[in-house]
Z-matrix of the N, CA and C atoms (Angstrom, degrees):
N
C 1 1.454
C 2 1.523 1 110.26
N 3 1.344 2 116.63 1 -43.72
C 4 1.466 3 119.37 2 -178.53
C 5 1.521 4 111.08 3 -65.61
N 6 1.320 5 117.44 4 -37.77
C 7 1.465 6 119.57 5 178.73
C 8 1.522 7 110.55 6 -67.01
N 9 1.319 8 116.78 7 -42.44
C 10 1.474 9 119.91 8 177.56
C 11 1.524 10 110.40 9 -64.06
N 12 1.333 11 117.15 10 -40.33
C 13 1.464 12 120.92 11 179.08
C 14 1.519 13 111.56 12 -63.74
N 15 1.339 14 116.54 13 -28.94
C 16 1.463 15 120.58 14 179.26
C 17 1.533 16 111.71 15 -82.49
N 18 1.342 17 116.78 16 0.25
C 19 1.461 18 119.71 17 175.55
C 20 1.512 19 115.21 18 94.65
N 21 1.323 20 118.28 19 7.45
C 22 1.462 21 120.91 20 -179.26
C 23 1.525 22 111.29 21 -79.59
N 24 1.305 23 115.51 22 152.17
C 25 1.460 24 123.05 23 173.52
C 26 1.529 25 105.96 24 -82.43
N 27 1.319 26 117.79 25 108.76
C 28 1.460 27 122.36 26 -169.57
C 29 1.522 28 111.43 27 -110.43
N 30 1.327 29 115.32 28 134.70
C 31 1.451 30 122.97 29 167.82
C 32 1.520 31 106.05 30 -115.32
N 33 1.327 32 117.21 31 117.86
C 34 1.461 33 122.37 32 179.78
C 35 1.521 34 108.37 33 -103.01
N 36 1.320 35 115.38 34 122.56
C 37 1.463 36 122.14 35 -176.95
C 38 1.517 37 108.66 36 -115.83
N 39 1.315 38 116.66 37 130.16
C 40 1.461 39 121.53 38 175.99
C 41 1.517 40 107.53 39 -156.59
N 42 1.308 41 116.95 40 147.63
C 43 1.461 42 118.63 41 176.98
C 44 1.523 43 111.72 42 -82.12
N 45 1.334 44 116.71 43 -9.41
C 46 1.460 45 121.20 44 -179.94
C 47 1.525 46 110.70 45 -93.58
N 48 1.311 47 115.56 46 111.09
C 49 1.466 48 120.64 47 178.51
C 50 1.533 49 110.82 48 -63.30
N 51 1.337 50 117.49 49 -35.83
C 52 1.470 51 119.86 50 -178.84
C 53 1.526 52 111.51 51 -68.33
N 54 1.323 53 117.78 52 -38.89
C 55 1.474 54 119.66 53 176.90
C 56 1.519 55 111.09 54 -63.61
N 57 1.304 56 116.20 55 -43.44
C 58 1.464 57 119.37 56 178.22
C 59 1.525 58 111.07 57 -68.45
N 60 1.307 59 117.46 58 -30.24
C 61 1.462 60 120.75 59 175.22
C 62 1.522 61 111.36 60 -64.13
N 63 1.346 62 116.91 61 -42.63
C 64 1.470 63 120.49 62 176.19
C 65 1.523 64 110.51 63 -63.65
N 66 1.327 65 116.48 64 -39.50
C 67 1.461 66 120.22 65 177.44
C 68 1.528 67 109.96 66 -62.21
N 69 1.321 68 117.09 67 -46.27
C 70 1.471 69 120.60 68 179.83
C 71 1.530 70 111.24 69 -60.41
N 72 1.327 71 117.07 70 -40.67
C 73 1.469 72 120.83 71 176.71
C 74 1.527 73 111.00 72 -61.33
N 75 1.324 74 116.61 73 -45.06
C 76 1.469 75 120.33 74 179.86
C 77 1.524 76 111.86 75 -67.17
N 78 1.320 77 117.12 76 -37.96
C 79 1.465 78 119.85 77 176.60
C 80 1.525 79 110.40 78 -63.14
N 81 1.328 80 116.86 79 -45.11
C 82 1.469 81 120.59 80 179.57
C 83 1.529 82 110.61 81 -63.12
N 84 1.324 83 116.52 82 -42.14
C 85 1.465 84 121.00 83 -179.04
C 86 1.524 85 111.62 84 -61.83
N 87 1.331 86 116.67 85 -35.20
C 88 1.466 87 120.87 86 -176.34
C 89 1.526 88 113.23 87 -95.99
N 90 1.330 89 117.11 88 -3.18
C 91 1.453 90 120.04 89 179.47
C 92 1.524 91 113.63 90 77.04
N 93 1.322 92 117.34 91 16.89
C 94 1.468 93 121.12 92 178.09
C 95 1.518 94 108.99 93 -101.76
N 96 1.327 95 114.84 94 170.30
C 97 1.455 96 118.22 95 -179.99
C 98 1.521 97 110.80 96 -139.42
N 99 1.317 98 114.18 97 154.21
C 100 1.459 99 123.08 98 173.76
C 101 1.517 100 106.75 99 -160.03
N 102 1.301 101 116.13 100 149.64
C 103 1.452 102 120.41 101 173.88
C 104 1.524 103 106.57 102 -80.69
N 105 1.327 104 117.37 103 132.73
C 106 1.458 105 120.62 104 177.11
C 107 1.521 106 109.24 105 -113.76
N 108 1.327 107 115.54 106 139.77
C 109 1.464 108 121.96 107 -178.25
C 110 1.520 109 108.14 108 -132.25
N 111 1.327 110 116.12 109 120.03
C 112 1.462 111 121.21 110 174.63
C 113 1.523 112 106.63 111 -89.26
N 114 1.335 113 115.85 112 109.78
C 115 1.459 114 120.89 113 -179.57
C 116 1.527 115 109.04 114 -167.52
N 117 1.305 116 114.96 115 160.42
C 118 1.455 117 121.49 116 173.47
C 119 1.529 118 106.92 117 -83.81
N 120 1.306 119 117.04 118 126.15
C 121 1.470 120 121.45 119 -177.20
C 122 1.528 121 112.38 120 -60.28
N 123 1.324 122 117.50 121 -26.39
C 124 1.461 123 119.76 122 -179.90
C 125 1.527 124 111.89 123 -72.66
N 126 1.337 125 117.12 124 -19.47
C 127 1.464 126 121.32 125 -178.55
C 128 1.521 127 113.61 126 -108.31
N 129 1.320 128 117.47 127 -20.76
C 130 1.456 129 122.23 128 -172.42
C 131 1.520 130 111.54 129 -71.65
N 132 1.318 131 116.22 130 144.09
C 133 1.468 132 122.74 131 175.73
C 134 1.521 133 109.10 132 -111.30
N 135 1.308 134 116.86 133 124.69
C 136 1.469 135 120.67 134 176.38
C 137 1.524 136 108.92 135 -69.19
N 138 1.343 137 116.95 136 136.33
C 139 1.469 138 119.07 137 -179.26
C 140 1.531 139 112.23 138 -66.69
N 141 1.316 140 116.57 139 -33.50
C 142 1.469 141 123.78 140 177.17
C 143 1.524 142 107.11 141 -148.04
N 144 1.336 143 118.41 142 158.69
C 145 1.470 144 118.77 143 174.96
C 146 1.531 145 110.77 144 -64.19
N 147 1.318 146 115.85 145 142.71
C 148 1.456 147 121.60 146 -178.77
C 149 1.520 148 111.29 147 -96.23
N 150 1.338 149 115.79 148 152.10
C 151 1.465 150 121.28 149 173.14
C 152 1.524 151 110.31 150 -66.47
N 153 1.324 152 116.48 151 -35.18
C 154 1.464 153 121.04 152 -178.80
C 155 1.519 154 109.34 153 -150.53
N 156 1.327 155 114.64 154 144.07
C 157 1.464 156 122.66 155 175.43
C 158 1.509 157 107.28 156 -130.17
N 159 1.320 158 116.24 157 131.45
C 160 1.454 159 120.34 158 172.75
C 161 1.512 160 107.68 159 -110.74
N 162 1.330 161 116.15 160 120.46
C 163 1.450 162 122.49 161 177.24
C 164 1.520 163 108.11 162 -104.96
N 165 1.318 164 115.94 163 102.29
C 166 1.461 165 122.61 164 172.96
C 167 1.520 166 104.31 165 -92.90
N 168 1.328 167 115.74 166 88.14
C 169 1.462 168 121.35 167 -167.74
C 170 1.526 169 113.00 168 -76.17
N 171 1.328 170 116.72 169 143.63
C 172 1.457 171 120.15 170 172.87
C 173 1.529 172 108.54 171 -59.29
N 174 1.336 173 116.03 172 140.49
C 175 1.464 174 119.23 173 -175.47
C 176 1.517 175 110.60 174 -151.89
N 177 1.322 176 115.80 175 -176.90
C 178 1.465 177 122.21 176 179.70
C 179 1.521 178 112.93 177 -71.27
N 180 1.321 179 117.70 178 -15.36
C 181 1.471 180 124.18 179 178.57
C 182 1.520 181 113.56 180 63.41
N 183 1.339 182 117.30 181 23.47
C 184 1.471 183 119.40 182 -179.39
C 185 1.525 184 112.49 183 -62.68
N 186 1.292 185 118.17 184 -21.05
C 187 1.466 186 121.40 185 179.20
C 188 1.513 187 113.92 186 -72.62
N 189 1.329 188 117.24 187 -10.61
C 190 1.464 189 120.49 188 -178.29
C 191 1.521 190 112.38 189 -95.95
N 192 1.332 191 118.49 190 9.83
C 193 1.465 192 120.36 191 -172.98
C 194 1.525 193 113.66 192 -63.90
N 195 1.325 194 118.01 193 -21.00
C 196 1.465 195 120.67 194 178.19
C 197 1.524 196 110.18 195 -61.33
N 198 1.321 197 116.76 196 -39.13
C 199 1.470 198 121.92 197 179.11
C 200 1.521 199 112.29 198 -98.17
N 201 1.337 200 116.48 199 -23.46
C 202 1.467 201 121.80 200 -176.42
C 203 1.535 202 109.40 201 -132.32
N 204 1.326 203 118.41 202 74.41
C 205 1.471 204 120.39 203 -175.46
C 206 1.524 205 113.93 204 -60.12
N 207 1.322 206 117.77 205 -23.57
C 208 1.466 207 120.68 206 -179.47
C 209 1.528 208 112.53 207 -63.84
N 210 1.318 209 117.14 208 -19.20
C 211 1.467 210 119.96 209 -179.27
C 212 1.534 211 111.03 210 -61.62
N 213 1.318 212 117.18 211 -29.29
C 214 1.463 213 119.91 212 -179.45
C 215 1.522 214 111.98 213 -68.93
N 216 1.311 215 118.54 214 -22.05
C 217 1.463 216 122.06 215 175.64
C 218 1.523 217 111.45 216 -84.56
N 219 1.301 218 115.97 217 -27.61
C 220 1.462 219 121.76 218 -177.24
C 221 1.521 220 112.50 219 -85.78
N 222 1.313 221 117.53 220 -32.82
C 223 1.472 222 121.59 221 -171.52
C 224 1.531 223 111.11 222 -88.54
N 225 1.324 224 116.23 223 74.53
C 226 1.459 225 120.78 224 178.82
C 227 1.527 226 110.22 225 -88.39
N 228 1.312 227 116.92 226 176.22
C 229 1.467 228 122.34 227 -172.68
C 230 1.535 229 113.16 228 -54.82
N 231 1.321 230 117.28 229 -40.57
C 232 1.474 231 118.96 230 -178.65
C 233 1.530 232 111.64 231 -66.07
N 234 1.333 233 117.31 232 -39.91
C 235 1.472 234 121.01 233 178.23
C 236 1.524 235 109.95 234 -63.69
N 237 1.321 236 116.58 235 -43.45
C 238 1.466 237 120.88 236 179.95
C 239 1.522 238 110.32 237 -63.40
N 240 1.324 239 117.62 238 -43.36
C 241 1.468 240 121.23 239 179.38
C 242 1.533 241 110.97 240 -64.70
N 243 1.336 242 117.46 241 -42.30
C 244 1.468 243 120.83 242 177.72
C 245 1.527 244 110.83 243 -62.66
N 246 1.327 245 115.85 244 -41.58
C 247 1.468 246 120.05 245 179.06
C 248 1.522 247 110.28 246 -62.58
N 249 1.329 248 116.65 247 -45.22
C 250 1.469 249 120.38 248 -178.73
C 251 1.528 250 111.25 249 -62.53
N 252 1.326 251 116.77 250 -39.27
C 253 1.464 252 119.66 251 178.14
C 254 1.530 253 110.94 252 -62.14
N 255 1.322 254 116.53 253 -44.96
C 256 1.467 255 120.70 254 178.14
C 257 1.527 256 110.81 255 -64.36
N 258 1.321 257 117.56 256 -41.78
C 259 1.464 258 121.31 257 -179.84
C 260 1.524 259 111.47 258 -61.34
N 261 1.328 260 117.78 259 -40.16
C 262 1.468 261 121.28 260 177.95
C 263 1.522 262 110.48 261 -59.30
N 264 1.329 263 115.91 262 -43.09
C 265 1.460 264 119.89 263 -179.36
C 266 1.529 265 110.95 264 -70.51
N 267 1.330 266 116.56 265 -39.47
C 268 1.466 267 119.94 266 -178.55
C 269 1.521 268 112.78 267 -67.63
N 270 1.335 269 117.99 268 -41.66
C 271 1.469 270 119.20 269 -177.58
C 272 1.531 271 110.04 270 -66.21
N 273 1.320 272 116.91 271 -37.87
C 274 1.466 273 119.05 272 177.71
C 275 1.528 274 110.92 273 -67.28
N 276 1.312 275 116.07 274 -38.20
C 277 1.477 276 120.01 275 178.14
C 278 1.522 277 110.86 276 -66.32
N 279 1.331 278 116.52 277 -46.38
C 280 1.468 279 120.76 278 179.65
C 281 1.524 280 110.98 279 -61.73
N 282 1.321 281 117.39 280 -34.07
C 283 1.463 282 121.17 281 179.88
C 284 1.525 283 111.23 282 -61.16
N 285 1.324 284 116.97 283 -31.48
C 286 1.470 285 121.08 284 178.87
C 287 1.518 286 112.20 285 -63.24
N 288 1.323 287 116.74 286 -23.38
C 289 1.462 288 120.94 287 -175.42
C 290 1.526 289 113.38 288 -89.65
N 291 1.338 290 118.01 289 -3.88
C 292 1.467 291 122.42 290 -174.48
C 293 1.525 292 110.19 291 -95.11
N 294 1.325 293 116.05 292 126.90
C 295 1.469 294 120.54 293 178.88
C 296 1.540 295 109.42 294 -71.63
N 297 1.336 296 118.17 295 158.03
C 298 1.464 297 119.73 296 173.35
C 299 1.528 298 110.40 297 -56.51
N 300 1.310 299 116.35 298 133.55
C 301 1.456 300 122.23 299 -176.76
C 302 1.523 301 112.71 300 86.68
N 303 1.347 302 117.17 301 -6.85
C 304 1.457 303 121.81 302 -178.44
C 305 1.526 304 112.96 303 -86.54
N 306 1.320 305 114.60 304 174.32
C 307 1.464 306 122.23 305 -175.04
C 308 1.514 307 112.19 306 -112.31
N 309 1.332 308 114.61 307 147.07
C 310 1.459 309 123.70 308 171.01
C 311 1.521 310 106.56 309 -127.57
N 312 1.320 311 116.94 310 117.28
C 313 1.461 312 121.28 311 176.72
C 314 1.510 313 107.16 312 -104.28
N 315 1.335 314 115.73 313 123.19
C 316 1.459 315 122.76 314 179.03
C 317 1.515 316 107.72 315 -106.96
N 318 1.338 317 117.26 316 131.01
C 319 1.461 318 120.76 317 -179.13
C 320 1.521 319 110.78 318 -143.77
N 321 1.332 320 115.26 319 142.70
C 322 1.466 321 122.78 320 172.89
C 323 1.520 322 108.44 321 -142.74
N 324 1.333 323 116.17 322 149.36
C 325 1.465 324 120.29 323 175.64
C 326 1.526 325 109.57 324 -97.00
N 327 1.305 326 115.01 325 44.63
C 328 1.461 327 122.51 326 -178.96
C 329 1.518 328 110.07 327 -113.40
N 330 1.326 329 115.76 328 147.78
C 331 1.463 330 121.65 329 173.95
C 332 1.526 331 111.54 330 -93.60
N 333 1.309 332 116.77 331 -2.76
C 334 1.458 333 121.88 332 -173.93
C 335 1.533 334 111.21 333 -83.64
N 336 1.345 335 118.04 334 120.26
C 337 1.472 336 119.74 335 177.70
C 338 1.526 337 113.69 336 -56.90
N 339 1.333 338 117.75 337 -29.41
C 340 1.452 339 120.69 338 178.92
C 341 1.533 340 111.33 339 -65.94
N 342 1.333 341 117.35 340 -21.35
C 343 1.460 342 121.43 341 178.54
C 344 1.531 343 112.12 342 -99.34
N 345 1.296 344 117.76 343 -7.29
C 346 1.461 345 121.41 344 -178.01
C 347 1.514 346 111.58 345 -122.81
N 348 1.320 347 115.52 346 -89.12
C 349 1.461 348 121.71 347 -175.19
C 350 1.528 349 112.37 348 -55.77
N 351 1.335 350 117.31 349 -43.75
C 352 1.463 351 119.30 350 -177.54
C 353 1.530 352 111.34 351 -67.76
N 354 1.328 353 117.86 352 -38.39
C 355 1.473 354 120.17 353 178.35
C 356 1.526 355 109.79 354 -59.44
N 357 1.326 356 116.76 355 -46.97
C 358 1.468 357 120.55 356 -177.04
C 359 1.527 358 110.63 357 -70.16
N 360 1.316 359 117.97 358 -41.04
C 361 1.469 360 120.92 359 179.17
C 362 1.530 361 110.87 360 -60.46
N 363 1.336 362 116.74 361 -46.59
C 364 1.463 363 120.17 362 179.33
C 365 1.532 364 111.21 363 -67.06
N 366 1.325 365 116.60 364 -39.11
C 367 1.463 366 120.24 365 178.20
C 368 1.531 367 110.21 366 -60.03
N 369 1.335 368 116.93 367 -47.18
C 370 1.468 369 120.27 368 -178.82
C 371 1.525 370 111.76 369 -64.22
N 372 1.331 371 117.11 370 -34.98
C 373 1.465 372 120.34 371 177.54
C 374 1.528 373 111.15 372 -66.58
N 375 1.333 374 116.41 373 -35.05
C 376 1.460 375 121.09 374 -178.89
C 377 1.527 376 113.48 375 -87.31
N 378 1.322 377 117.37 376 -20.68
C 379 1.470 378 122.17 377 -174.86
C 380 1.525 379 109.76 378 -127.35
N 381 1.328 380 117.93 379 76.81
C 382 1.472 381 120.72 380 -175.05
C 383 1.523 382 114.26 381 -67.49
N 384 1.344 383 117.77 382 -6.91
C 385 1.458 384 119.38 383 176.76
C 386 1.534 385 111.30 384 -81.78
N 387 1.346 386 117.92 385 1.93
C 388 1.463 387 122.45 386 174.74
C 389 1.520 388 109.51 387 -115.09
N 390 1.319 389 115.34 388 149.62
C 391 1.468 390 122.06 389 175.00
C 392 1.521 391 108.58 390 -140.83
N 393 1.340 392 115.87 391 157.76
C 394 1.454 393 121.00 392 178.55
C 395 1.516 394 109.71 393 -78.31
N 396 1.313 395 115.49 394 133.03
C 397 1.467 396 122.24 395 170.43
C 398 1.519 397 105.25 396 -100.10
N 399 1.323 398 117.66 397 126.40
C 400 1.463 399 120.85 398 -177.20
C 401 1.521 400 110.81 399 -53.72
N 402 1.335 401 115.80 400 131.26
C 403 1.466 402 122.05 401 -177.06
C 404 1.521 403 112.43 402 -65.38
N 405 1.331 404 117.72 403 -20.95
C 406 1.465 405 119.95 404 177.30
C 407 1.508 406 112.20 405 60.97
N 408 1.309 407 116.66 406 -138.29
C 409 1.463 408 123.16 407 -173.19
C 410 1.532 409 110.83 408 -100.68
N 411 1.339 410 116.61 409 50.29
C 412 1.461 411 121.14 410 -179.05
C 413 1.522 412 110.48 411 -61.57
N 414 1.329 413 116.64 412 -44.02
C 415 1.461 414 121.95 413 176.02
C 416 1.529 415 106.31 414 -116.66
N 417 1.326 416 117.28 415 105.36
C 418 1.465 417 119.61 416 -177.63
C 419 1.531 418 111.53 417 -52.94
N 420 1.318 419 115.11 418 130.02
C 421 1.457 420 120.65 419 179.32
C 422 1.514 421 114.09 420 93.44
N 423 1.336 422 118.20 421 -5.83
C 424 1.460 423 121.33 422 177.89
C 425 1.523 424 108.27 423 -124.62
N 426 1.319 425 115.37 424 115.22
C 427 1.466 426 121.02 425 -176.09
C 428 1.524 427 110.87 426 -82.41
N 429 1.323 428 116.90 427 146.67
C 430 1.461 429 119.70 428 174.91
C 431 1.530 430 110.35 429 -68.25
N 432 1.317 431 115.78 430 163.04
C 433 1.465 432 121.83 431 177.37
C 434 1.529 433 109.37 432 -68.69
N 435 1.330 434 117.26 433 168.59
C 436 1.476 435 119.24 434 174.75
C 437 1.533 436 112.69 435 -58.05
N 438 1.340 437 116.36 436 -27.22
C 439 1.471 438 120.39 437 178.59
C 440 1.520 439 111.92 438 -75.17
N 441 1.336 440 117.33 439 -18.19
C 442 1.453 441 120.87 440 178.36
C 443 1.512 442 114.91 441 106.10
N 444 1.340 443 117.57 442 -8.11
C 445 1.461 444 119.32 443 178.05
C 446 1.507 445 110.19 444 -92.12
N 447 1.332 446 115.88 445 176.79
C 448 1.459 447 120.35 446 -173.98
C 449 1.521 448 110.31 447 -125.03
N 450 1.322 449 115.67 448 127.83
C 451 1.465 450 122.88 449 174.79
C 452 1.526 451 106.90 450 -119.79
N 453 1.312 452 116.99 451 119.18
C 454 1.460 453 122.62 452 178.80
C 455 1.526 454 107.49 453 -112.22
N 456 1.321 455 115.85 454 135.16
C 457 1.462 456 121.47 455 -179.54
C 458 1.521 457 110.59 456 -109.28
N 459 1.335 458 117.56 457 146.97
C 460 1.461 459 119.45 458 175.04
C 461 1.526 460 109.29 459 -56.40
N 462 1.290 461 115.91 460 140.45
C 463 1.468 462 119.65 461 -178.49
C 464 1.516 463 112.92 462 98.35
N 465 1.326 464 117.95 463 -21.27
C 466 1.460 465 119.08 464 175.07
C 467 1.516 466 108.16 465 -64.74
N 468 1.288 467 116.94 466 143.90
C 469 1.465 468 124.14 467 -178.43
C 470 1.525 469 111.53 468 56.95
N 471 1.333 470 116.40 469 37.07
C 472 1.460 471 121.25 470 -179.97
C 473 1.519 472 111.70 471 -57.18
N 474 1.336 473 116.27 472 -36.38
C 475 1.469 474 120.18 473 179.87
C 476 1.524 475 112.75 474 -63.65
N 477 1.328 476 116.61 475 -20.14
C 478 1.465 477 121.09 476 178.45
C 479 1.532 478 111.16 477 -102.92
N 480 1.318 479 116.75 478 13.43
C 481 1.463 480 120.33 479 178.84
C 482 1.509 481 114.28 480 109.40
N 483 1.339 482 117.25 481 -9.41
C 484 1.458 483 121.41 482 177.64
C 485 1.513 484 113.19 483 80.41
N 486 1.293 485 114.28 484 168.81
C 487 1.465 486 121.98 485 -177.88
C 488 1.516 487 109.75 486 -136.99
N 489 1.308 488 116.42 487 156.68
C 490 1.455 489 120.53 488 165.41
C 491 1.522 490 107.17 489 -76.65
N 492 1.312 491 116.08 490 161.82
C 493 1.453 492 120.40 491 175.86
C 494 1.518 493 110.61 492 -82.95
N 495 1.324 494 115.93 493 143.00
C 496 1.459 495 119.52 494 175.88
C 497 1.522 496 109.93 495 -159.84
N 498 1.310 497 115.31 496 167.76
C 499 1.450 498 124.17 497 175.76
C 500 1.518 499 107.34 498 -130.03
N 501 1.337 500 116.56 499 138.68
C 502 1.460 501 119.58 500 174.34
C 503 1.517 502 109.73 501 -147.15
N 504 1.315 503 114.03 502 147.81
C 505 1.465 504 121.33 503 176.23
C 506 1.530 505 108.67 504 -138.28
N 507 1.322 506 115.48 505 137.46
C 508 1.467 507 122.23 506 176.60
C 509 1.521 508 106.72 507 -101.94
N 510 1.314 509 116.53 508 114.30
C 511 1.455 510 122.59 509 -178.58
C 512 1.527 511 108.86 510 -111.06
N 513 1.319 512 115.90 511 141.29
C 514 1.465 513 120.61 512 -179.65
C 515 1.520 514 109.04 513 -122.26
N 516 1.329 515 115.12 514 132.37
C 517 1.470 516 119.66 515 176.45
C 518 1.527 517 108.16 516 -80.68
N 519 1.291 518 116.02 517 126.27
C 520 1.466 519 120.10 518 179.86
C 521 1.526 520 109.96 519 -60.17
N 522 1.310 521 115.26 520 140.99
C 523 1.474 522 120.82 521 -177.80
C 524 1.513 523 111.12 522 -72.13
């Protein structure tokens, strides 16, 4: 929604028809548009390389425990490992869709380094045509790591209402 509101030509891909249905309803309600595609990202073929891809990867959701404390009972080691395996495959697949000079933003609402920092570190080791672009001031008041990615913890910016925990990295494919 935010990308469409900013005027970008958006293709939203999800294997969940109901999630895309909610997106379509919200787009119609706000007068915005985006192409929606119901497909599994591991099987889908991009029609052309994109200038930017945002991968909001499925994860253990441990970063949402401030609002959903039950997630800490559900997110055991096997779930985290399964999520990390899927994330490794998804980030490599999404990278195929990025044109040279384009961006890949990887994000998870997980507090687990195996789902954030480790995914990006391993991806960069395997895909030397990508590099980290410093996250800069994505969340005012929270500085990116020395590596350039951003790790937000629940409780940060509590005075402004607080945040869920998440990890994000902006990767750029070398031209």
